[in-house]
PDB file of N, CA, C and O in Angstrom, chain B, residues numbered from 101:
ATOM      1  N   MET B 101     241.945  51.481 255.036  1.00  0.00           N
ATOM      2  CA  MET B 101     243.327  51.180 254.473  1.00  0.00           C
ATOM      3  C   MET B 101     243.991  51.757 253.445  1.00  0.00           C
ATOM      4  O   MET B 101     243.513  51.063 252.547  1.00  0.00           O
ATOM      5  N   ARG B 102     244.739  52.506 252.884  1.00  0.00           N
ATOM      6  CA  ARG B 102     245.174  52.733 251.302  1.00  0.00           C
ATOM      7  C   ARG B 102     245.795  51.762 250.586  1.00  0.00           C
ATOM      8  O   ARG B 102     246.716  51.054 250.994  1.00  0.00           O
ATOM      9  N   ASN B 103     245.284  51.734 249.511  1.00  0.00           N
ATOM     10  CA  ASN B 103     245.777  50.458 248.393  1.00  0.00           C
ATOM     11  C   ASN B 103     247.474  51.102 247.652  1.00  0.00           C
ATOM     12  O   ASN B 103     247.628  52.009 246.835  1.00  0.00           O
ATOM     13  N   PHE B 104     248.122  50.564 248.062  1.00  0.00           N
ATOM     14  CA  PHE B 104     248.836  51.161 247.272  1.00  0.00           C
ATOM     15  C   PHE B 104     249.642  51.012 246.200  1.00  0.00           C
ATOM     16  O   PHE B 104     250.365  51.870 245.691  1.00  0.00           O
ATOM     17  N   PHE B 105     249.446  49.575 245.787  1.00  0.00           N
ATOM     18  CA  PHE B 105     248.963  49.439 244.165  1.00  0.00           C
ATOM     19  C   PHE B 105     248.939  50.393 243.136  1.00  0.00           C
ATOM     20  O   PHE B 105     249.698  50.550 242.180  1.00  0.00           O
ATOM     21  N   THR B 106     247.908  51.021 243.504  1.00  0.00           N
ATOM     22  CA  THR B 106     246.848  51.936 242.512  1.00  0.00           C
ATOM     23  C   THR B 106     247.989  53.334 242.289  1.00  0.00           C
ATOM     24  O   THR B 106     248.780  53.804 243.108  1.00  0.00           O
ATOM     25  N   LYS B 107     247.814  53.599 241.387  1.00  0.00           N
ATOM     26  CA  LYS B 107     248.838  54.825 240.926  1.00  0.00           C
ATOM     27  C   LYS B 107     248.144  56.140 240.664  1.00  0.00           C
ATOM     28  O   LYS B 107     247.186  56.130 239.892  1.00  0.00           O
ATOM     29  N   LYS B 108     248.508  57.217 241.198  1.00  0.00           N
ATOM     30  CA  LYS B 108     248.332  57.943 241.015  1.00  0.00           C
ATOM     31  C   LYS B 108     247.677  58.897 239.482  1.00  0.00           C
ATOM     32  O   LYS B 108     248.391  59.223 238.534  1.00  0.00           O
ATOM     33  N   VAL B 109     246.457  59.132 239.579  1.00  0.00           N
ATOM     34  CA  VAL B 109     246.608  60.245 238.125  1.00  0.00           C
ATOM     35  C   VAL B 109     247.027  61.711 237.808  1.00  0.00           C
ATOM     36  O   VAL B 109     246.556  62.624 238.486  1.00  0.00           O
ATOM     37  N   ARG B 110     247.911  61.962 236.783  1.00  0.00           N
ATOM     38  CA  ARG B 110     248.379  62.979 236.582  1.00  0.00           C
ATOM     39  C   ARG B 110     247.781  63.701 235.733  1.00  0.00           C
ATOM     40  O   ARG B 110     248.378  63.611 234.660  1.00  0.00           O
ATOM     41  N   TRP B 111     246.652  64.565 235.650  1.00  0.00           N
ATOM     42  CA  TRP B 111     245.920  65.541 234.381  1.00  0.00           C
ATOM     43  C   TRP B 111     246.904  66.323 234.188  1.00  0.00           C
ATOM     44  O   TRP B 111     247.477  66.836 235.149  1.00  0.00           O
ATOM     45  N   VAL B 112     247.294  66.566 232.875  1.00  0.00           N
ATOM     46  CA  VAL B 112     248.401  67.040 231.700  1.00  0.00           C
ATOM     47  C   VAL B 112     246.984  67.361 230.816  1.00  0.00           C
ATOM     48  O   VAL B 112     246.318  66.416 230.395  1.00  0.00           O
ATOM     49  N   ASN B 113     246.422  69.298 230.475  1.00  0.00           N
ATOM     50  CA  ASN B 113     246.023  69.712 229.957  1.00  0.00           C
ATOM     51  C   ASN B 113     246.178  69.816 228.479  1.00  0.00           C
ATOM     52  O   ASN B 113     247.287  70.346 228.425  1.00  0.00           O
ATOM     53  N   CYS B 114     245.796  69.659 227.244  1.00  0.00           N
ATOM     54  CA  CYS B 114     245.989  69.742 226.139  1.00  0.00           C
ATOM     55  C   CYS B 114     246.537  70.952 225.875  1.00  0.00           C
ATOM     56  O   CYS B 114     246.050  72.053 226.133  1.00  0.00           O
ATOM     57  N   LYS B 115     248.036  70.596 225.114  1.00  0.00           N
ATOM     58  CA  LYS B 115     248.624  72.182 224.412  1.00  0.00           C
ATOM     59  C   LYS B 115     247.834  72.397 223.420  1.00  0.00           C
ATOM     60  O   LYS B 115     247.602  73.595 223.258  1.00  0.00           O
ATOM     61  N   PHE B 116     247.271  71.618 222.604  1.00  0.00           N
ATOM     62  CA  PHE B 116     246.649  72.128 221.742  1.00  0.00           C
ATOM     63  C   PHE B 116     245.047  72.839 221.667  1.00  0.00           C
ATOM     64  O   PHE B 116     244.543  73.382 220.683  1.00  0.00           O
ATOM     65  N   ALA B 117     244.234  72.583 223.484  1.00  0.00           N
ATOM     66  CA  ALA B 117     243.540  73.161 223.270  1.00  0.00           C
ATOM     67  C   ALA B 117     243.490  74.173 223.489  1.00  0.00           C
ATOM     68  O   ALA B 117     242.709  75.040 223.095  1.00  0.00           O
ATOM     69  N   GLU B 118     244.516  74.215 224.308  1.00  0.00           N
ATOM     70  CA  GLU B 118     243.928  75.674 225.178  1.00  0.00           C
ATOM     71  C   GLU B 118     245.024  76.899 224.523  1.00  0.00           C
ATOM     72  O   GLU B 118     245.298  77.920 225.154  1.00  0.00           O
ATOM     73  N   ALA B 119     245.664  76.536 222.939  1.00  0.00           N
ATOM     74  CA  ALA B 119     245.529  77.706 222.621  1.00  0.00           C
ATOM     75  C   ALA B 119     245.049  77.634 221.075  1.00  0.00           C
ATOM     76  O   ALA B 119     245.498  78.160 220.056  1.00  0.00           O
ATOM     77  N   LYS B 120     244.013  76.817 221.300  1.00  0.00           N
ATOM     78  CA  LYS B 120     242.793  77.229 220.073  1.00  0.00           C
ATOM     79  C   LYS B 120     243.162  76.468 218.531  1.00  0.00           C
ATOM     80  O   LYS B 120     242.683  76.540 217.399  1.00  0.00           O
ATOM     81  N   ILE B 121     244.049  75.871 219.045  1.00  0.00           N
ATOM     82  CA  ILE B 121     244.412  75.905 217.469  1.00  0.00           C
ATOM     83  C   ILE B 121     243.390  74.550 216.507  1.00  0.00           C
ATOM     84  O   ILE B 121     243.184  73.432 216.980  1.00  0.00           O
ATOM     85  N   ASP B 122     242.801  75.088 214.913  1.00  0.00           N
ATOM     86  CA  ASP B 122     241.366  74.716 214.577  1.00  0.00           C
ATOM     87  C   ASP B 122     242.931  73.709 213.373  1.00  0.00           C
ATOM     88  O   ASP B 122     243.193  72.746 214.093  1.00  0.00           O
ATOM     89  N   PHE B 123     243.495  73.638 212.600  1.00  0.00           N
ATOM     90  CA  PHE B 123     244.546  72.932 212.533  1.00  0.00           C
ATOM     91  C   PHE B 123     245.855  72.637 212.392  1.00  0.00           C
ATOM     92  O   PHE B 123     246.523  73.644 212.157  1.00  0.00           O
ATOM     93  N   ILE B 124     246.591  71.437 212.458  1.00  0.00           N
ATOM     94  CA  ILE B 124     247.676  70.987 212.544  1.00  0.00           C
ATOM     95  C   ILE B 124     248.566  71.131 211.197  1.00  0.00           C
ATOM     96  O   ILE B 124     248.695  70.089 210.554  1.00  0.00           O
ATOM     97  N   ASP B 125     249.244  72.387 210.653  1.00  0.00           N
ATOM     98  CA  ASP B 125     250.153  71.598 209.820  1.00  0.00           C
ATOM     99  C   ASP B 125     251.143  71.139 209.800  1.00  0.00           C
ATOM    100  O   ASP B 125     252.038  71.427 210.594  1.00  0.00           O
ATOM    101  N   TYR B 126     251.280  69.904 208.442  1.00  0.00           N
ATOM    102  CA  TYR B 126     252.425  68.970 208.484  1.00  0.00           C
ATOM    103  C   TYR B 126     253.853  69.838 208.974  1.00  0.00           C
ATOM    104  O   TYR B 126     254.682  69.569 209.843  1.00  0.00           O
ATOM    105  N   LYS B 127     253.724  71.240 207.812  1.00  0.00           N
ATOM    106  CA  LYS B 127     255.043  71.601 207.494  1.00  0.00           C
ATOM    107  C   LYS B 127     255.514  72.164 208.774  1.00  0.00           C
ATOM    108  O   LYS B 127     256.676  72.563 208.703  1.00  0.00           O
ATOM    109  N   ASP B 128     254.985  72.302 209.851  1.00  0.00           N
ATOM    110  CA  ASP B 128     255.568  73.296 211.728  1.00  0.00           C
ATOM    111  C   ASP B 128     255.906  71.646 211.986  1.00  0.00           C
ATOM    112  O   ASP B 128     255.188  70.722 212.368  1.00  0.00           O
ATOM    113  N   THR B 129     257.388  71.718 211.585  1.00  0.00           N
ATOM    114  CA  THR B 129     258.006  70.678 212.165  1.00  0.00           C
ATOM    115  C   THR B 129     258.344  71.411 213.735  1.00  0.00           C
ATOM    116  O   THR B 129     258.839  70.506 214.407  1.00  0.00           O
ATOM    117  N   SER B 130     258.297  72.219 214.264  1.00  0.00           N
ATOM    118  CA  SER B 130     258.424  72.908 215.625  1.00  0.00           C
ATOM    119  C   SER B 130     257.345  72.410 216.766  1.00  0.00           C
ATOM    120  O   SER B 130     257.420  72.203 217.977  1.00  0.00           O
ATOM    121  N   LEU B 131     256.139  72.308 215.621  1.00  0.00           N
ATOM    122  CA  LEU B 131     255.107  72.085 216.874  1.00  0.00           C
ATOM    123  C   LEU B 131     254.721  70.815 216.644  1.00  0.00           C
ATOM    124  O   LEU B 131     253.878  70.421 217.450  1.00  0.00           O
ATOM    125  N   LEU B 132     255.264  69.527 215.277  1.00  0.00           N
ATOM    126  CA  LEU B 132     254.693  68.940 216.140  1.00  0.00           C
ATOM    127  C   LEU B 132     256.167  67.620 216.303  1.00  0.00           C
ATOM    128  O   LEU B 132     256.336  66.500 215.823  1.00  0.00           O
ATOM    129  N   LYS B 133     257.206  68.742 217.475  1.00  0.00           N
ATOM    130  CA  LYS B 133     258.442  68.188 217.703  1.00  0.00           C
ATOM    131  C   LYS B 133     257.466  68.194 219.383  1.00  0.00           C
ATOM    132  O   LYS B 133     258.082  68.009 220.433  1.00  0.00           O
ATOM    133  N   TYR B 134     256.863  68.288 219.379  1.00  0.00           N
ATOM    134  CA  TYR B 134     256.237  67.767 220.917  1.00  0.00           C
ATOM    135  C   TYR B 134     255.967  66.761 221.267  1.00  0.00           C
ATOM    136  O   TYR B 134     256.430  66.374 222.340  1.00  0.00           O
ATOM    137  N   CYS B 135     254.959  65.782 220.370  1.00  0.00           N
ATOM    138  CA  CYS B 135     254.268  64.842 220.793  1.00  0.00           C
ATOM    139  C   CYS B 135     255.565  63.653 219.734  1.00  0.00           C
ATOM    140  O   CYS B 135     254.982  62.619 219.409  1.00  0.00           O
ATOM    141  N   LEU B 136     256.263  63.672 219.499  1.00  0.00           N
ATOM    142  CA  LEU B 136     258.039  63.150 218.712  1.00  0.00           C
ATOM    143  C   LEU B 136     258.796  62.395 219.897  1.00  0.00           C
ATOM    144  O   LEU B 136     259.169  63.329 220.607  1.00  0.00           O
ATOM    145  N   SER B 137     259.218  61.232 220.483  1.00  0.00           N
ATOM    146  CA  SER B 137     260.189  60.918 221.503  1.00  0.00           C
ATOM    147  C   SER B 137     261.640  61.665 220.605  1.00  0.00           C
ATOM    148  O   SER B 137     261.486  62.558 219.772  1.00  0.00           O
ATOM    149  N   GLU B 138     262.948  61.112 220.966  1.00  0.00           N
ATOM    150  CA  GLU B 138     264.009  61.805 220.310  1.00  0.00           C
ATOM    151  C   GLU B 138     264.880  60.484 219.389  1.00  0.00           C
ATOM    152  O   GLU B 138     266.031  60.283 219.000  1.00  0.00           O
ATOM    153  N   ARG B 139     263.574  59.791 219.335  1.00  0.00           N
ATOM    154  CA  ARG B 139     263.519  58.251 217.856  1.00  0.00           C
ATOM    155  C   ARG B 139     262.918  58.686 217.054  1.00  0.00           C
ATOM    156  O   ARG B 139     262.995  58.109 215.970  1.00  0.00           O
ATOM    157  N   PHE B 140     262.220  59.632 217.132  1.00  0.00           N
ATOM    158  CA  PHE B 140     260.651  60.082 215.906  1.00  0.00           C
ATOM    159  C   PHE B 140     259.981  58.916 216.442  1.00  0.00           C
ATOM    160  O   PHE B 140     260.297  57.833 215.950  1.00  0.00           O
ATOM    161  N   LYS B 141     259.162  58.942 217.310  1.00  0.00           N
ATOM    162  CA  LYS B 141     258.135  57.839 217.625  1.00  0.00           C
ATOM    163  C   LYS B 141     256.714  58.319 217.745  1.00  0.00           C
ATOM    164  O   LYS B 141     256.645  59.097 218.697  1.00  0.00           O
ATOM    165  N   ILE B 142     256.061  58.228 217.409  1.00  0.00           N
ATOM    166  CA  ILE B 142     254.861  58.975 218.046  1.00  0.00           C
ATOM    167  C   ILE B 142     254.662  59.071 219.442  1.00  0.00           C
ATOM    168  O   ILE B 142     254.312  57.925 219.725  1.00  0.00           O
ATOM    169  N   MET B 143     254.667  59.671 220.404  1.00  0.00           N
ATOM    170  CA  MET B 143     254.569  59.823 221.377  1.00  0.00           C
ATOM    171  C   MET B 143     253.078  59.372 221.875  1.00  0.00           C
ATOM    172  O   MET B 143     252.230  59.849 221.121  1.00  0.00           O
ATOM    173  N   PRO B 144     252.616  58.725 222.746  1.00  0.00           N
ATOM    174  CA  PRO B 144     250.812  58.789 223.707  1.00  0.00           C
ATOM    175  C   PRO B 144     250.493  59.200 223.946  1.00  0.00           C
ATOM    176  O   PRO B 144     251.069  59.833 224.831  1.00  0.00           O
ATOM    177  N   ARG B 145     249.087  59.588 223.639  1.00  0.00           N
ATOM    178  CA  ARG B 145     248.028  60.916 224.746  1.00  0.00           C
ATOM    179  C   ARG B 145     248.913  60.409 225.934  1.00  0.00           C
ATOM    180  O   ARG B 145     250.104  60.719 225.967  1.00  0.00           O
ATOM    181  N   ARG B 146     248.294  59.556 227.006  1.00  0.00           N
ATOM    182  CA  ARG B 146     248.251  59.694 227.856  1.00  0.00           C
ATOM    183  C   ARG B 146     250.099  60.432 228.178  1.00  0.00           C
ATOM    184  O   ARG B 146     249.970  61.484 228.803  1.00  0.00           O
ATOM    185  N   LEU B 147     251.203  60.198 227.975  1.00  0.00           N
ATOM    186  CA  LEU B 147     252.700  60.824 227.604  1.00  0.00           C
ATOM    187  C   LEU B 147     252.289  62.502 227.267  1.00  0.00           C
ATOM    188  O   LEU B 147     252.808  63.518 227.729  1.00  0.00           O
ATOM    189  N   THR B 148     251.427  62.391 226.518  1.00  0.00           N
ATOM    190  CA  THR B 148     252.156  63.918 225.588  1.00  0.00           C
ATOM    191  C   THR B 148     250.745  65.113 226.711  1.00  0.00           C
ATOM    192  O   THR B 148     251.043  66.259 227.048  1.00  0.00           O
ATOM    193  N   GLY B 149     249.618  64.587 227.001  1.00  0.00           N
ATOM    194  CA  GLY B 149     248.368  65.114 227.477  1.00  0.00           C
ATOM    195  C   GLY B 149     247.399  65.810 225.980  1.00  0.00           C
ATOM    196  O   GLY B 149     246.480  66.627 226.020  1.00  0.00           O
ATOM    197  N   THR B 150     247.756  65.419 225.272  1.00  0.00           N
ATOM    198  CA  THR B 150     247.178  66.166 223.779  1.00  0.00           C
ATOM    199  C   THR B 150     245.370  64.958 224.290  1.00  0.00           C
ATOM    200  O   THR B 150     245.312  64.193 225.253  1.00  0.00           O
ATOM    201  N   SER B 151     244.260  65.215 223.303  1.00  0.00           N
ATOM    202  CA  SER B 151     242.697  65.351 223.354  1.00  0.00           C
ATOM    203  C   SER B 151     242.585  64.204 222.649  1.00  0.00           C
ATOM    204  O   SER B 151     243.346  64.273 221.684  1.00  0.00           O
ATOM    205  N   LYS B 152     242.053  63.283 222.673  1.00  0.00           N
ATOM    206  CA  LYS B 152     241.870  62.303 221.113  1.00  0.00           C
ATOM    207  C   LYS B 152     241.693  63.311 220.074  1.00  0.00           C
ATOM    208  O   LYS B 152     242.561  63.314 219.202  1.00  0.00           O
ATOM    209  N   ARG B 153     240.714  64.201 219.978  1.00  0.00           N
ATOM    210  CA  ARG B 153     240.656  64.825 218.654  1.00  0.00           C
ATOM    211  C   ARG B 153     242.279  65.558 218.118  1.00  0.00           C
ATOM    212  O   ARG B 153     242.931  65.639 217.077  1.00  0.00           O
ATOM    213  N   TYR B 154     242.384  65.955 219.431  1.00  0.00           N
ATOM    214  CA  TYR B 154     244.350  66.701 218.796  1.00  0.00           C
ATOM    215  C   TYR B 154     245.193  65.116 218.472  1.00  0.00           C
ATOM    216  O   TYR B 154     246.399  65.335 218.365  1.00  0.00           O
ATOM    217  N   GLN B 155     245.017  64.340 218.381  1.00  0.00           N
ATOM    218  CA  GLN B 155     245.804  63.399 218.729  1.00  0.00           C
ATOM    219  C   GLN B 155     246.187  62.742 217.488  1.00  0.00           C
ATOM    220  O   GLN B 155     247.241  62.371 216.972  1.00  0.00           O
ATOM    221  N   GLU B 156     244.517  62.728 217.095  1.00  0.00           N
ATOM    222  CA  GLU B 156     243.783  62.177 215.555  1.00  0.00           C
ATOM    223  C   GLU B 156     244.629  63.086 214.897  1.00  0.00           C
ATOM    224  O   GLU B 156     245.364  62.489 214.110  1.00  0.00           O
ATOM    225  N   MET B 157     244.781  64.112 214.913  1.00  0.00           N
ATOM    226  CA  MET B 157     244.838  65.080 213.626  1.00  0.00           C
ATOM    227  C   MET B 157     246.455  65.260 213.759  1.00  0.00           C
ATOM    228  O   MET B 157     246.974  65.359 212.647  1.00  0.00           O
ATOM    229  N   VAL B 158     247.780  65.357 215.312  1.00  0.00           N
ATOM    230  CA  VAL B 158     249.039  65.596 215.229  1.00  0.00           C
ATOM    231  C   VAL B 158     249.317  64.423 214.424  1.00  0.00           C
ATOM    232  O   VAL B 158     250.062  64.634 213.467  1.00  0.00           O
ATOM    233  N   GLU B 159     248.512  62.148 214.723  1.00  0.00           N
ATOM    234  CA  GLU B 159     249.467  62.019 214.174  1.00  0.00           C
ATOM    235  C   GLU B 159     249.702  61.572 212.381  1.00  0.00           C
ATOM    236  O   GLU B 159     250.669  61.085 211.798  1.00  0.00           O
ATOM    237  N   LYS B 160     247.843  62.157 211.726  1.00  0.00           N
ATOM    238  CA  LYS B 160     248.222  62.705 210.260  1.00  0.00           C
ATOM    239  C   LYS B 160     249.417  63.550 209.791  1.00  0.00           C
ATOM    240  O   LYS B 160     250.407  63.278 209.112  1.00  0.00           O
ATOM    241  N   ALA B 161     248.867  64.952 210.542  1.00  0.00           N
ATOM    242  CA  ALA B 161     250.799  65.473 210.655  1.00  0.00           C
ATOM    243  C   ALA B 161     251.823  64.928 210.438  1.00  0.00           C
ATOM    244  O   ALA B 161     252.313  64.876 209.310  1.00  0.00           O
ATOM    245  N   ILE B 162     252.252  64.510 211.283  1.00  0.00           N
ATOM    246  CA  ILE B 162     252.963  63.371 211.727  1.00  0.00           C
ATOM    247  C   ILE B 162     253.721  62.920 210.424  1.00  0.00           C
ATOM    248  O   ILE B 162     254.841  63.266 210.049  1.00  0.00           O
ATOM    249  N   LYS B 163     252.600  61.839 209.676  1.00  0.00           N
ATOM    250  CA  LYS B 163     252.514  60.615 208.673  1.00  0.00           C
ATOM    251  C   LYS B 163     252.806  61.572 207.529  1.00  0.00           C
ATOM    252  O   LYS B 163     253.784  61.504 206.784  1.00  0.00           O
ATOM    253  N   ARG B 164     251.667  62.627 207.477  1.00  0.00           N
ATOM    254  CA  ARG B 164     252.349  63.966 206.145  1.00  0.00           C
ATOM    255  C   ARG B 164     253.559  64.214 206.175  1.00  0.00           C
ATOM    256  O   ARG B 164     254.180  64.071 205.122  1.00  0.00           O
ATOM    257  N   ALA B 165     254.222  64.631 207.296  1.00  0.00           N
ATOM    258  CA  ALA B 165     255.609  65.171 207.485  1.00  0.00           C
ATOM    259  C   ALA B 165     256.864  64.144 206.602  1.00  0.00           C
ATOM    260  O   ALA B 165     257.715  64.473 205.775  1.00  0.00           O
ATOM    261  N   ARG B 166     256.466  62.610 207.295  1.00  0.00           N
ATOM    262  CA  ARG B 166     257.184  62.415 207.075  1.00  0.00           C
ATOM    263  C   ARG B 166     257.399  61.321 205.137  1.00  0.00           C
ATOM    264  O   ARG B 166     258.239  60.722 204.467  1.00  0.00           O
ATOM    265  N   HIS B 167     256.401  61.608 205.133  1.00  0.00           N
ATOM    266  CA  HIS B 167     255.542  61.156 204.128  1.00  0.00           C
ATOM    267  C   HIS B 167     256.424  62.340 202.702  1.00  0.00           C
ATOM    268  O   HIS B 167     256.535  62.215 201.482  1.00  0.00           O
ATOM    269  N   ALA B 168     256.740  63.081 203.393  1.00  0.00           N
ATOM    270  CA  ALA B 168     257.150  64.322 202.452  1.00  0.00           C
ATOM    271  C   ALA B 168     258.451  65.283 203.275  1.00  0.00           C
ATOM    272  O   ALA B 168     258.836  66.446 203.391  1.00  0.00           O
ATOM    273  N   ALA B 169     258.812  63.756 203.764  1.00  0.00           N
ATOM    274  CA  ALA B 169     260.890  63.952 203.962  1.00  0.00           C
ATOM    275  C   ALA B 169     261.131  64.995 204.858  1.00  0.00           C
ATOM    276  O   ALA B 169     262.291  65.406 204.852  1.00  0.00           O
ATOM    277  N   LEU B 170     260.286  65.580 205.689  1.00  0.00           N
ATOM    278  CA  LEU B 170     260.657  66.526 206.954  1.00  0.00           C
ATOM    279  C   LEU B 170     260.965  65.926 207.787  1.00  0.00           C
ATOM    280  O   LEU B 170     262.059  66.266 208.236  1.00  0.00           O
ATOM    281  N   ILE B 171     260.273  64.719 208.512  1.00  0.00           N
ATOM    282  CA  ILE B 171     260.898  64.376 209.756  1.00  0.00           C
ATOM    283  C   ILE B 171     261.077  62.787 209.283  1.00  0.00           C
ATOM    284  O   ILE B 171     260.355  62.261 208.436  1.00  0.00           O
ATOM    285  N   PRO B 172     262.146  62.127 209.967  1.00  0.00           N
ATOM    286  CA  PRO B 172     262.418  60.993 209.319  1.00  0.00           C
ATOM    287  C   PRO B 172     261.568  59.396 209.937  1.00  0.00           C
ATOM    288  O   PRO B 172     261.185  59.172 211.086  1.00  0.00           O
ATOM    289  N   TYR B 173     261.486  58.611 208.882  1.00  0.00           N
ATOM    290  CA  TYR B 173     260.911  57.708 210.238  1.00  0.00           C
ATOM    291  C   TYR B 173     261.271  57.146 211.488  1.00  0.00           C
ATOM    292  O   TYR B 173     260.613  56.969 212.513  1.00  0.00           O
ATOM    293  N   ILE B 174     262.621  56.867 211.152  1.00  0.00           N
ATOM    294  CA  ILE B 174     263.124  55.667 212.151  1.00  0.00           C
ATOM    295  C   ILE B 174     264.933  56.398 212.152  1.00  0.00           C
ATOM    296  O   ILE B 174     265.764  56.591 211.265  1.00  0.00           O
ATOM    297  N   VAL B 175     264.895  56.666 213.918  1.00  0.00           N
ATOM    298  CA  VAL B 175     266.385  56.884 213.995  1.00  0.00           C
ATOM    299  C   VAL B 175     267.091  55.324 214.254  1.00  0.00           C
ATOM    300  O   VAL B 175     266.426  54.406 214.735  1.00  0.00           O
ATOM    301  N   ASP B 176     268.491  55.175 213.872  1.00  0.00           N
ATOM    302  CA  ASP B 176     269.453  53.981 214.433  1.00  0.00           C
ATOM    303  C   ASP B 176     269.766  54.417 216.117  1.00  0.00           C
ATOM    304  O   ASP B 176     269.849  55.476 216.740  1.00  0.00           O
ATOM    305  N   ARG B 177     269.859  53.262 216.370  1.00  0.00           N
ATOM    306  CA  ARG B 177     270.901  53.408 217.464  1.00  0.00           C
ATOM    307  C   ARG B 177     271.425  54.827 217.805  1.00  0.00           C
ATOM    308  O   ARG B 177     270.977  55.600 218.653  1.00  0.00           O
ATOM    309  N   LYS B 178     272.250  54.966 217.137  1.00  0.00           N
ATOM    310  CA  LYS B 178     273.786  55.279 216.964  1.00  0.00           C
ATOM    311  C   LYS B 178     273.926  56.686 216.806  1.00  0.00           C
ATOM    312  O   LYS B 178     274.902  57.424 216.935  1.00  0.00           O
ATOM    313  N   ASP B 179     272.110  57.011 216.335  1.00  0.00           N
ATOM    314  CA  ASP B 179     272.299  58.138 215.247  1.00  0.00           C
ATOM    315  C   ASP B 179     271.092  59.399 216.680  1.00  0.00           C
ATOM    316  O   ASP B 179     270.749  60.570 216.518  1.00  0.00           O
ATOM    317  N   VAL B 180     270.831  58.556 217.769  1.00  0.00           N
ATOM    318  CA  VAL B 180     269.918  59.392 218.306  1.00  0.00           C
ATOM    319  C   VAL B 180     269.920  60.933 219.008  1.00  0.00           C
ATOM    320  O   VAL B 180     269.367  61.014 220.105  1.00  0.00           O
ATOM    321  N   ALA B 181     270.241  61.593 218.697  1.00  0.00           N
ATOM    322  CA  ALA B 181     270.491  62.723 219.241  1.00  0.00           C
ATOM    323  C   ALA B 181     269.606  63.452 220.238  1.00  0.00           C
ATOM    324  O   ALA B 181     268.379  63.417 220.144  1.00  0.00           O
ATOM    325  N   SER B 182     270.189  64.051 221.103  1.00  0.00           N
ATOM    326  CA  SER B 182     269.768  64.911 222.457  1.00  0.00           C
ATOM    327  C   SER B 182     268.878  65.694 222.009  1.00  0.00           C
ATOM    328  O   SER B 182     267.813  65.240 222.427  1.00  0.00           O
ATOM    329  N   ASN B 183     268.594  67.035 221.117  1.00  0.00           N
ATOM    330  CA  ASN B 183     268.192  67.347 220.563  1.00  0.00           C
ATOM    331  C   ASN B 183     267.423  67.248 219.247  1.00  0.00           C
ATOM    332  O   ASN B 183     267.445  68.405 218.827  1.00  0.00           O
ATOM    333  N   PRO B 184     266.695  66.434 218.289  1.00  0.00           N
ATOM    334  CA  PRO B 184     266.141  66.167 217.249  1.00  0.00           C
ATOM    335  C   PRO B 184     265.984  66.744 216.622  1.00  0.00           C
ATOM    336  O   PRO B 184     266.118  66.473 215.428  1.00  0.00           O
ATOM    337  N   PHE B 185     265.534  68.096 217.156  1.00  0.00           N
ATOM    338  CA  PHE B 185     265.438  68.984 215.681  1.00  0.00           C
ATOM    339  C   PHE B 185     266.704  70.232 215.659  1.00  0.00           C
ATOM    340  O   PHE B 185     266.641  71.352 215.151  1.00  0.00           O
ATOM    341  N   GLU B 186     267.527  69.764 216.195  1.00  0.00           N
ATOM    342  CA  GLU B 186     268.524  71.023 216.046  1.00  0.00           C
ATOM    343  C   GLU B 186     268.779  71.790 215.026  1.00  0.00           C
ATOM    344  O   GLU B 186     268.875  73.017 215.045  1.00  0.00           O
ATOM    345  N   GLY B 187     268.947  70.741 213.692  1.00  0.00           N
ATOM    346  CA  GLY B 187     269.301  70.837 212.689  1.00  0.00           C
ATOM    347  C   GLY B 187     268.782  71.021 211.550  1.00  0.00           C
ATOM    348  O   GLY B 187     269.248  70.900 210.417  1.00  0.00           O
ATOM    349  N   LEU B 188     267.323  71.461 212.100  1.00  0.00           N
ATOM    350  CA  LEU B 188     266.169  72.034 211.440  1.00  0.00           C
ATOM    351  C   LEU B 188     266.237  73.366 211.248  1.00  0.00           C
ATOM    352  O   LEU B 188     265.309  73.958 210.696  1.00  0.00           O
TER     353      LEU B 188
END
């Protein structure tokens, strides 16, 4: 009998590993937008499909970009945009 309470695992390949990227630059905001939500929060690995190695690199790059004011830390609920990188 089939267990209806378990979810099927959907594997997503790592975009950074497929492109064979060695270093993720914090100044490249177009590359970092794939790992940010519409409120500029860092998305988890299970949603983006990145491997552990690249997720750590992405987190460091996003934190550096926030410190350099290239990406905002938080966005108010009123200011949420459908495309957060439209004005960049």
